[in-house]
ROTOR-791028 format. One record per residue: x, y, z of N, C-alpha, C, CB in turn; residue in one letter. Coordinates in steps of 0.05 Angstrom, whole numbers, plus 5000, padded with zeros to 4 digits. Each point is the difference from the previous one (the first is absolute). Glycine has a CB too. Layout:
N
[vexvo [X; Y; Z]; [X; Y; Z]; [X; Y; Z]; [X; Y; Z]; 'A']
...
***
This chain:
141
[vexvo [8555; 6182; 1010]; [5032; 4981; 5006]; [4988; 4986; 5025]; [5047; 5036; 4983]; 'M']
[vexvo [4965; 4943; 5014]; [4996; 4975; 5024]; [5029; 5005; 5019]; [4970; 4957; 4965]; 'S']
[vexvo [5033; 5034; 5054]; [5014; 5006; 5020]; [5008; 4961; 4994]; [4972; 5056; 5036]; 'I']
[vexvo [5057; 4938; 4967]; [5001; 4972; 5005]; [5011; 5000; 5026]; [5006; 4982; 4954]; 'S']
[vexvo [4988; 4991; 5051]; [5006; 4992; 5031]; [5028; 4996; 5002]; [4957; 4977; 5009]; 'S']
[vexvo [5067; 5019; 4975]; [5025; 4998; 5003]; [5012; 5026; 5004]; [4996; 4961; 4976]; 'D']
[vexvo [4996; 5061; 5022]; [5019; 5032; 5009]; [4996; 4997; 5024]; [4993; 5036; 4967]; 'Q']
[vexvo [4994; 4958; 5054]; [5003; 5000; 5026]; [4978; 4985; 5012]; [5023; 5040; 4996]; 'G']
[vexvo [4983; 4963; 5034]; [4985; 4989; 5017]; [4968; 5017; 5002]; [5050; 4982; 5026]; 'S']
[vexvo [4925; 5008; 4985]; [4986; 5015; 5004]; [4994; 5008; 5028]; [4989; 4987; 4961]; 'S']
[vexvo [5031; 5002; 5055]; [4996; 5009; 5027]; [5019; 5027; 5000]; [4989; 4950; 5022]; 'D']
[vexvo [4997; 5068; 4989]; [5016; 5026; 4999]; [5013; 5010; 5019]; [4973; 5010; 4975]; 'P']
[vexvo [5048; 4972; 5033]; [5005; 5010; 5034]; [5030; 5011; 4986]; [4973; 4956; 5047]; 'T']
[vexvo [5035; 5065; 4974]; [5022; 5018; 4996]; [5025; 4983; 5010]; [4970; 5047; 5005]; 'M']
[vexvo [5053; 4955; 4980]; [5030; 4995; 5008]; [5015; 5018; 5018]; [5000; 4982; 4960]; 'S']
[vexvo [4987; 5047; 5042]; [5010; 5021; 5014]; [4993; 5005; 5026]; [5002; 5015; 4961]; 'E']
[vexvo [5014; 4992; 5055]; [4987; 5002; 5027]; [4997; 5034; 4999]; [5024; 4950; 5029]; 'I']
[vexvo [4953; 5057; 4990]; [4995; 5029; 5005]; [5014; 5004; 5021]; [4958; 5006; 4983]; 'N']
[vexvo [5055; 5015; 5010]; [5014; 5009; 5024]; [4993; 5028; 5010]; [5036; 4970; 4984]; 'V']
[vexvo [4946; 5038; 5007]; [4985; 5030; 5006]; [4993; 4997; 5031]; [4974; 5010; 4948]; 'T']
[vexvo [5011; 4972; 5059]; [4992; 5004; 5032]; [5023; 4995; 5014]; [4955; 4985; 4998]; 'P']
[vexvo [5069; 5006; 4994]; [5029; 4994; 5019]; [5009; 5030; 4998]; [5019; 4945; 4986]; 'L']
[vexvo [4979; 5063; 4995]; [5017; 5026; 4996]; [4982; 5018; 5020]; [5021; 4994; 4944]; 'V']
[vexvo [4949; 5006; 5055]; [4989; 5017; 5008]; [5003; 5000; 5039]; [4969; 4996; 4946]; 'D']
[vexvo [5031; 4981; 5056]; [5007; 4992; 5034]; [5029; 5015; 5006]; [4976; 4943; 5000]; 'V']
[vexvo [5044; 5046; 4986]; [5028; 5010; 5006]; [4995; 5030; 4998]; [5029; 4959; 4980]; 'M']
[vexvo [4956; 5063; 5001]; [5003; 5025; 5003]; [4988; 5010; 5030]; [5001; 5004; 4947]; 'L']
[vexvo [4979; 4979; 5051]; [4985; 5010; 5031]; [5024; 4996; 5026]; [4943; 4977; 4984]; 'V']
[vexvo [5063; 4999; 5013]; [5024; 4999; 5025]; [5032; 5013; 4995]; [4975; 4952; 5013]; 'L']
[vexvo [5030; 5059; 4966]; [5012; 5021; 4995]; [4997; 5024; 5014]; [4998; 4979; 4965]; 'L']
[vexvo [4975; 5037; 5025]; [4992; 5023; 5013]; [5000; 4994; 5031]; [4971; 5015; 4958]; 'I']
[vexvo [5014; 4967; 5057]; [5000; 4991; 5025]; [5029; 5004; 5011]; [4961; 4968; 4990]; 'I']
[vexvo [5061; 5018; 4997]; [5025; 5000; 5013]; [5013; 5031; 4999]; [5005; 4946; 4987]; 'F']
[vexvo [4986; 5068; 4993]; [5010; 5029; 4996]; [4988; 5017; 5023]; [5003; 4996; 4947]; 'M']
[vexvo [4973; 4998; 5062]; [4992; 5017; 5019]; [5006; 4996; 5024]; [4973; 5008; 4976]; 'I']
[vexvo [5030; 4966; 5028]; [5006; 4993; 5033]; [5032; 4996; 5005]; [4951; 4971; 5006]; 'T']
[vexvo [5061; 5029; 4975]; [5033; 5002; 5004]; [5006; 5023; 5020]; [5011; 4982; 4950]; 'T']
[vexvo [4982; 5037; 5038]; [5003; 5036; 5017]; [4992; 4994; 5029]; [4981; 5038; 4957]; 'P']
[vexvo [4996; 4953; 5045]; [4988; 4997; 5030]; [5021; 4984; 5020]; [4949; 4997; 4978]; 'L']
[vexvo [5060; 4981; 5003]; [5017; 4987; 5023]; [5026; 5011; 5005]; [4979; 4960; 4990]; 'M']
[vexvo [5026; 5058; 4999]; [5032; 5007; 5000]; [4995; 5030; 5026]; [5020; 4982; 4932]; 'Q']
[vexvo [4955; 5024; 5072]; [4998; 5025; 5020]; [5004; 4978; 5023]; [4962; 5043; 4977]; 'Q']
[vexvo [5045; 4973; 5042]; [5004; 4991; 5026]; [4977; 5003; 5021]; [5044; 5010; 4988]; 'G']
[vexvo [4946; 4980; 5030]; [4974; 5001; 5019]; [5010; 5003; 5026]; [4972; 4971; 4973]; 'V']
[vexvo [5019; 5056; 5040]; [5009; 5001; 5026]; [4991; 4986; 5021]; [5008; 5035; 4986]; 'E']
[vexvo [5013; 4951; 5031]; [4996; 4982; 5019]; [5017; 5005; 5027]; [4986; 4970; 4962]; 'V']
[vexvo [4997; 5030; 5055]; [5011; 5007; 5028]; [5019; 4980; 5010]; [4959; 5023; 5011]; 'D']
[vexvo [5070; 4968; 4990]; [5008; 4983; 5002]; [5012; 4998; 5035]; [5005; 5001; 4942]; 'L']
[vexvo [5000; 4980; 5056]; [5011; 4997; 5035]; [5025; 5004; 5001]; [4970; 4967; 5016]; 'P']
[vexvo [5031; 5046; 5011]; [5031; 5001; 5006]; [5008; 4975; 5013]; [5000; 5050; 5007]; 'Q']
[vexvo [5033; 4941; 4987]; [5011; 4971; 5006]; [5027; 5009; 5006]; [4971; 4966; 4969]; 'T']
[vexvo [5043; 5020; 5047]; [5026; 5001; 5010]; [5016; 4980; 4988]; [4985; 5018; 5038]; 'Q']
[vexvo [5030; 4998; 4936]; [5008; 4986; 4978]; [5039; 4988; 5021]; [4961; 5039; 4943]; 'A']
[vexvo [5038; 4936; 5046]; [5028; 4985; 5012]; [5021; 5017; 4989]; [4984; 4949; 5001]; 'Q']
[vexvo [5039; 5058; 5020]; [5023; 5014; 4990]; [5018; 4976; 4980]; [5000; 5038; 5047]; 'L']
[vexvo [5015; 4978; 4929]; [5020; 4983; 4987]; [5022; 4988; 5016]; [4991; 5027; 4963]; 'I']
[vexvo [5014; 4955; 5046]; [5030; 4997; 5013]; [5021; 4996; 4990]; [4982; 4987; 5023]; 'E']
[vexvo [5015; 5010; 4951]; [5028; 4998; 4982]; [5001; 5028; 4980]; [4998; 4938; 4996]; 'H']
[vexvo [5020; 5083; 5016]; [5000; 5023; 4991]; [5018; 4997; 4966]; [4997; 5021; 5059]; 'P']
[vexvo [5020; 4959; 4939]; [5012; 4994; 4978]; [4982; 5002; 4982]; [5029; 4975; 5018]; 'D']
[vexvo [4947; 5010; 4985]; [4981; 4986; 4985]; [4983; 5024; 4988]; [4999; 4954; 5031]; 'K']
[vexvo [4997; 5067; 4985]; [4981; 5024; 4989]; [5008; 5010; 4976]; [4990; 5015; 5041]; 'R']
[vexvo [4989; 5003; 4944]; [5003; 5007; 4978]; [5019; 5029; 5002]; [4954; 4971; 4985]; 'P']
[vexvo [5061; 5038; 5003]; [5010; 5032; 4997]; [4977; 5018; 5001]; [5039; 4989; 4968]; 'L']
[vexvo [4975; 5029; 5054]; [4976; 5021; 5008]; [5004; 5028; 4992]; [4991; 4974; 5040]; 'E']
[vexvo [4990; 5039; 4948]; [5002; 5022; 4990]; [4983; 5024; 5019]; [5007; 4972; 4952]; 'L']
[vexvo [5007; 5045; 5060]; [4983; 5011; 5031]; [4998; 5030; 4980]; [5027; 4971; 5063]; 'R']
[vexvo [4949; 5053; 4945]; [4997; 5016; 4992]; [4994; 5017; 5030]; [4989; 4979; 4948]; 'I']
[vexvo [5025; 5037; 5056]; [4996; 5011; 5024]; [4981; 5026; 5000]; [5047; 4979; 5012]; 'K']
[vexvo [4945; 5046; 5003]; [4987; 5016; 4996]; [5007; 5026; 4989]; [4984; 4974; 5027]; 'K']
[vexvo [5042; 5026; 4973]; [5011; 5024; 4985]; [5003; 4992; 4970]; [5027; 5017; 5042]; 'D']
[vexvo [4965; 4952; 4951]; [5000; 4997; 4976]; [5029; 4986; 4989]; [4962; 5041; 5000]; 'R']
[vexvo [5056; 4958; 5019]; [5031; 4983; 4997]; [4985; 4975; 4994]; [5040; 5022; 5038]; 'T']
[vexvo [4984; 4964; 4942]; [4995; 4974; 4991]; [5018; 4982; 5008]; [4980; 5016; 4966]; 'I']
[vexvo [5012; 4961; 5050]; [5028; 4980; 5008]; [4997; 4975; 4985]; [5007; 5017; 5049]; 'W']
[vexvo [5013; 4977; 4936]; [4999; 4970; 4997]; [5024; 4983; 5006]; [4969; 5011; 4967]; 'L']
[vexvo [5014; 4971; 5053]; [5016; 4987; 5024]; [5009; 5026; 5016]; [5019; 4953; 4973]; 'G']
[vexvo [5003; 5046; 5033]; [5021; 5016; 5019]; [5004; 5025; 4982]; [5027; 4958; 5025]; 'K']
[vexvo [4964; 5052; 4951]; [5016; 5008; 4978]; [4976; 5027; 4994]; [5030; 4944; 4980]; 'T']
[vexvo [4982; 5085; 5023]; [4981; 5012; 4992]; [5001; 5009; 4970]; [4995; 5010; 5048]; 'E']
[vexvo [4988; 4988; 4937]; [4997; 5009; 4975]; [4983; 5018; 4982]; [5014; 4966; 5011]; 'V']
[vexvo [5001; 5050; 4984]; [4983; 5026; 4986]; [4971; 4989; 4978]; [5055; 5032; 5000]; 'P']
[vexvo [4919; 4983; 5002]; [4979; 4994; 4988]; [5005; 4999; 4970]; [4975; 5016; 5038]; 'Y']
[vexvo [5041; 4996; 4949]; [5011; 5001; 4975]; [5015; 4972; 4993]; [5003; 5052; 5006]; 'E']
[vexvo [5014; 4935; 5008]; [5012; 4985; 4995]; [4994; 4968; 5010]; [5026; 5043; 4997]; 'E']
[vexvo [4947; 4954; 5015]; [4990; 4978; 5013]; [4984; 4981; 4974]; [4995; 5030; 5051]; 'L']
[vexvo [4995; 4979; 4929]; [4998; 4974; 4975]; [5027; 4985; 4998]; [4966; 5029; 4968]; 'E']
[vexvo [5053; 4994; 5028]; [5025; 4987; 4985]; [5014; 4984; 5030]; [5011; 5045; 4952]; 'I']
[vexvo [4984; 4956; 5066]; [5015; 4988; 5021]; [4983; 4971; 5000]; [5017; 5049; 5030]; 'R']
[vexvo [4960; 4954; 4968]; [4984; 4976; 5007]; [5002; 4981; 4977]; [4968; 5027; 5029]; 'L']
[vexvo [5038; 4982; 4948]; [5002; 4986; 4972]; [5036; 4986; 5007]; [4959; 5044; 4958]; 'K']
[vexvo [5057; 4967; 5054]; [5024; 5000; 4995]; [5004; 4978; 5031]; [5010; 5055; 4965]; 'H']
[vexvo [4977; 4942; 5053]; [5003; 4986; 5019]; [5000; 4970; 4996]; [4983; 5038; 5020]; 'N']
[vexvo [5038; 4948; 4985]; [5002; 4968; 4992]; [4977; 4985; 5019]; [5059; 5001; 4989]; 'E']
[vexvo [4938; 5006; 5032]; [4978; 4982; 5021]; [4981; 5008; 4992]; [5018; 4996; 5040]; 'R']
[vexvo [4972; 5026; 4951]; [4972; 5006; 4990]; [4993; 4985; 4973]; [5004; 5047; 5020]; 'L']
[vexvo [5016; 4952; 4962]; [5002; 4983; 4972]; [4996; 4977; 5011]; [5031; 5024; 4972]; 'K']
[vexvo [4983; 4957; 5043]; [4996; 4977; 5007]; [4965; 4993; 5009]; [5057; 5004; 5012]; 'R']
[vexvo [4943; 5014; 5010]; [4976; 4989; 5022]; [4974; 5013; 4988]; [5030; 4997; 5047]; 'E']
[vexvo [4969; 5025; 4939]; [4979; 5016; 4983]; [4976; 5005; 5021]; [5013; 4976; 4950]; 'K']
[vexvo [4996; 5033; 5077]; [4982; 5005; 5022]; [5013; 5015; 5012]; [4976; 4965; 5004]; 'K']
[vexvo [5006; 5055; 5018]; [5012; 5015; 5016]; [4975; 5011; 5021]; [5040; 5011; 4962]; 'M']
[vexvo [4968; 4999; 5060]; [4988; 5009; 5017]; [5002; 5036; 5001]; [5008; 4948; 5021]; 'D']
[vexvo [4965; 5064; 4980]; [4995; 5031; 5004]; [4993; 5007; 5028]; [4981; 5004; 4953]; 'L']
[vexvo [5033; 5012; 5060]; [4988; 5014; 5020]; [4996; 5037; 4998]; [5023; 4955; 5025]; 'A']
[vexvo [4960; 5048; 4976]; [5001; 5032; 4995]; [4980; 5008; 5032]; [5001; 5003; 4929]; 'A']
[vexvo [5017; 5024; 5069]; [4979; 5010; 5028]; [4974; 5014; 4994]; [5042; 5010; 5026]; 'D']
[vexvo [4946; 4988; 5002]; [4974; 4998; 4994]; [4993; 5031; 4994]; [4991; 4953; 5030]; 'R']
[vexvo [5024; 5068; 4976]; [4993; 5032; 4987]; [5007; 5002; 4974]; [5009; 5022; 5039]; 'A']
[vexvo [4996; 4954; 4946]; [5006; 5010; 4974]; [4973; 4998; 4984]; [5051; 4986; 5003]; 'L']
[vexvo [4952; 5034; 4966]; [4982; 4995; 4990]; [4989; 4980; 4984]; [5009; 5033; 5010]; 'E']
[vexvo [4966; 4959; 4988]; [4995; 4974; 4984]; [5012; 5003; 4973]; [4957; 4990; 5025]; 'Y']
[vexvo [5041; 5032; 4958]; [5008; 4994; 4974]; [5032; 4991; 4999]; [4960; 5034; 4983]; 'G']
[vexvo [5063; 4981; 5038]; [5028; 5000; 5001]; [5002; 4971; 5009]; [5012; 5052; 5010]; 'Y']
[vexvo [4976; 4933; 4997]; [5006; 4970; 5006]; [4990; 4988; 4977]; [4995; 4999; 5050]; 'V']
[vexvo [4983; 5005; 4941]; [4987; 4986; 4973]; [5025; 5007; 4971]; [4939; 5012; 5021]; 'V']
[vexvo [5073; 5006; 4988]; [5015; 5010; 4978]; [5029; 4986; 5000]; [4972; 5046; 5000]; 'D']
[vexvo [5036; 4955; 5027]; [5021; 4975; 5005]; [4996; 4968; 4993]; [5008; 5031; 5035]; 'I']
[vexvo [4967; 4964; 4968]; [4996; 4975; 4996]; [4997; 4996; 4964]; [4975; 4995; 5056]; 'M']
[vexvo [5015; 5022; 4932]; [5002; 4999; 4974]; [5030; 4992; 4990]; [4961; 5035; 4999]; 'A']
[vexvo [5062; 4985; 5014]; [5021; 4999; 4996]; [5017; 4976; 4999]; [4990; 5039; 5015]; 'T']
[vexvo [4995; 4948; 5008]; [5007; 4970; 5007]; [4995; 4985; 4983]; [4992; 5004; 5038]; 'I']
[vexvo [4984; 4995; 4952]; [4993; 4983; 4979]; [5009; 5006; 4971]; [4965; 4993; 5030]; 'R']
[vexvo [5045; 5032; 4965]; [5014; 4999; 4971]; [5021; 4993; 4999]; [4981; 5029; 4987]; 'R']
[vexvo [5036; 4966; 5038]; [5019; 4991; 5009]; [5007; 4966; 5000]; [4991; 5047; 5023]; 'A']
[vexvo [4982; 4944; 4971]; [5004; 4969; 4989]; [4993; 4978; 5027]; [5046; 5017; 4961]; 'G']
[vexvo [4946; 5002; 5065]; [4998; 4988; 5023]; [4973; 4986; 5001]; [5031; 5032; 5020]; 'I']
[vexvo [4960; 4944; 4988]; [4976; 4991; 4989]; [4979; 4995; 5022]; [5026; 4980; 4963]; 'E']
[vexvo [4989; 5019; 5059]; [4985; 5003; 5027]; [5007; 5015; 5018]; [4991; 4965; 4995]; 'A']
[vexvo [4989; 5048; 5016]; [5009; 5029; 5025]; [4988; 4995; 5022]; [5002; 5040; 4971]; 'V']
[vexvo [5006; 4954; 5055]; [4994; 4995; 5018]; [4990; 5027; 5015]; [5028; 4958; 4994]; 'G']
[vexvo [4948; 5054; 5016]; [4997; 5015; 5019]; [5008; 5000; 5033]; [4972; 5001; 4962]; 'I']
[vexvo [5051; 5011; 5049]; [5001; 4991; 5031]; [4989; 5021; 5013]; [5039; 4974; 4999]; 'L']
[vexvo [4941; 5018; 5023]; [4986; 5010; 5019]; [5005; 4997; 5030]; [4974; 4997; 4965]; 'T']
[vexvo [5012; 5013; 5051]; [5009; 5002; 5033]; [4977; 4982; 5005]; [5023; 5051; 5016]; 'E']
[vexvo [4983; 4931; 5000]; [4982; 4981; 5015]; [4980; 5020; 5022]; [5042; 4956; 4998]; 'P']
[vexvo [4934; 5034; 4999]; [4979; 5015; 5020]; [5010; 4998; 5029]; [4958; 4987; 4969]; 'P']
[vexvo [5034; 5035; 5047]; [5007; 4998; 5024]; [4995; 4977; 5019]; [4997; 5043; 4989]; 'P']
[vexvo [5015; 4943; 5028]; [4995; 4979; 5020]; [4970; 5007; 5009]; [5054; 4994; 5018]; 'P']
[vexvo [4929; 4990; 4984]; [4973; 5001; 5021]; [5008; 4992; 5026]; [4967; 4988; 4966]; 'V']
[vexvo [5029; 5033; 5052]; [5006; 4989; 5032]; [4977; 4992; 5008]; [5035; 5028; 5014]; 'E']
***
């Protein structure tokens, strides 16, 4: 049998793109991304300098404060709130619904786990930004 010249071109060029190298490169990049992403989320220990922060001059512009005393009493503004009612009070507070931010001040003697539990309650209540209040360092003489 003979092959006629009208059946196709004698040039065997392919009309399809070979995507195998592209897929290989993308898989390698995906693996690199999957390995490095968790490493970027871990904190790095840094010795930060102490600075004097400017006091906020307009107390009416400051976010609502949640204070936790050494005896574990919780104060929302000037109102004492039982721990069991904290999440409900935060969810129903009109100012917090509008601003979605608050400041948290906890006594130094409190256990870390208790403060973290309160912070989780604040997040469950829908508050997106929580500022942690601290005392400024003592003045240098």
